[in-house]
N, C-alpha and C positions, 0 to 999 in steps of 0.2 A: 318734645317740641324743639329742643336744640338740634337734634339730629335731622328733623324735618327742615329746619332753616338752613342747615348745611347742605342738604340735598338741593334746595332751591337756589342757593348761592352758587353751587357748582354748575347748575343748569344755566344760570345767567352768564357765567364765565364763558361757556361755549358760544352763546349768542353774541357776546361782545366781540368775538373773533371773526364774525361773518365777513366784514369788509377787509380784513387783513389777508384773507386767503380766498381762493376760488372755490368757495363752499356752496354746495347745492343744499337746498332746503326742501323737505318733503313732508307730506301728511299721509297717514295710513289708518285703516280700521279693518277689523275682521273678528272672527270668532276665536275664542280660546277654550281649551279643554284642560282644566286644572285638576290636580290631585295632591292633597296634603297627606304625606305618609306620617303615621304616628306609631310609636313603640313605647308602651308603658311597662316597665320592668322587662320581662322577657316575652311579652305578648304583643305581636305586631298586628295592627289593624289593616284589613284588606278593603279599602274604600274604592269606589268607582269614580270616574272622571266627572267633573262638574262643568257644564258649558257656561260661558260667560262672554264678556266684552274685552277686546284688546284694541287700544287706539293710542295715537300719539303723534308727535312731531319729531322729525329727525334731521340731523345735519350730517352731510357727507363731505369730509375734509380731505383732500388729496395729500398723500405723503410720498407718492411715486407715480409713475406713468399709469399703472393699473391698480395701485393700492390706495385705499382711503382709510381714515379713522371715522367710523360712523357712530354717532351718539345722538342724544336727544332726551326727551321726557315722555314716558309712557304712562298710561293708566291701564292697570291690569286687574282683572277680577280673578282671585285665586280661591282655593278651598277644596271641598270635597262633597260628595253625595253618597249616601248609603241607604239601601232599601232592604228590609227583611220582614216577611209576612205582611201585615197591614201597616207597618210603621215605616217612616221615612225621616232621615236626619240629613240636614243640609247646613253646611257652614260656608258662608260666602265672605271672603276677605278682600278688601279694597286696598290696592297698593299704588303708590307713585314710584316709578322705576327709571333709573338712568343706566342704559347699557353703554359699554365702550367696546366696540368690535373693530378688529382689523379685518377689512374686507378687500377681496381681490375680484376685479372685474375682467371678463374675457375680452372686452373692447375698451378703447380709449374714451375719455370724457364720461366716465361712470355709466356705461351702457352695457347691455348684453347680460349674459349669465354672471351671477355673482355668488360667492360663498365667503363666509366669515365666521369669526369666533372671538370670544373675549368674556370678561366678567360683566355682571350687572349688579347694581346697587339699588335697593328699594327700601321703602319704609311704609309700614301699615298705617293707614289713616282712618279706617273704620272696619268693622266686622260684626256679623250677626249669625248666631246659630239658631236654626229652626227645627222644631220637633213636631212630627205629626203622627198620631197613633189612632187609627180609626177616625172617629169624629172629633177628637180632641187635638188642638194645635196650640202651641205656645212658642215663644222665642226669647232669646236673651242676648245681650250685647257681648261681643268679644273685645276684651281690653288688651291693649298692647303696652308692654313695659317689662322691666326686669323682674318685677314682683307681681305681674298680672298673669293673664291666661297665656300669652305668647310674647316673645321679644319683638320689638317693633322693627328693628333694622335687620335686613336680610341681604346676603351676598350669594350670588349664584353663578354658574357657568352658562354661557349663552352660545348657541350655534344657530346661524341663519343662512338661508340660501334662497335664490329666486332669480327673476329675470326682469330687467328694466328695458322697456321698449324705447324706440327713437322718439315717440311722442310724449314721453315722460311718465306713462303709466307703468306701474311696477307691481308684480305679483311675487309673493314670497311666503316663506314658512320659517317658524322659529321654534326651537326646543330649548327649554330653560330648566336647569337642574340645581336645586338648593344645595349649598355647600356647608352651611352652618346650622347647628341645632338651635331651633327657636323655642325649645322647651324651657320653662323657668324652674323646673325641679330636677334633682339629680336622677330620678327614675323615669323621666319623660324625654323622648327624643321626637322632634317634629321637623320635617323638611317639606318645603314647598317645591312643586314641580309643575310645569305646564308645557303644552304644545299649542301653537297658534298658527293660523293662516291669516294673511293680510293682503289687502289691495290698497295701493297707494298712488300718489302723484308727486312727481319731482319738479320743483320750480328751479330750473337750471339758470345759473348766472350767464349772461351773454359775454362772449369773448370780446375783449377790447382790441 
């Protein structure tokens, strides 16, 4: 809970700087395709991608003529899916995420083609694993914590690209690669990864 409160406090700090800089605010939503890689001892699991939801609010703060620092708060569904014979296993993880990307635009005033990269910090708020084998189906909660199923805090590398039109509509894509081991035992390694597409709208501040 302390880490979650720190995450929200950091997000509020970004919002408090809105009037101090010519910061644009935007909203976005789109599909995400997540994959949690696991390795237990020397055996690596080959899971498939799990489709989910990716949405949030972002701030675009200029630090140069065509450079901005882009951050915000995202809701991301991570996890994995695996099918074999008549059985299916799905683990869906719900995260709040704060990316901090350095973004370059091809045109002034945060328009045109853009590309950026940086770290992202996220915290798991809920999770559930579902098992289905023939006509039988059951599920169990995924607990986050140092002594639970997975560590709650995650750090990843973030790469983003897209295009922002004159009317404020933005189309983009994001690739996110987990950098830290989320496993809670010495024999287990867990990393979250995802690829997402997004459609957004930017509310630009009027020039004074």
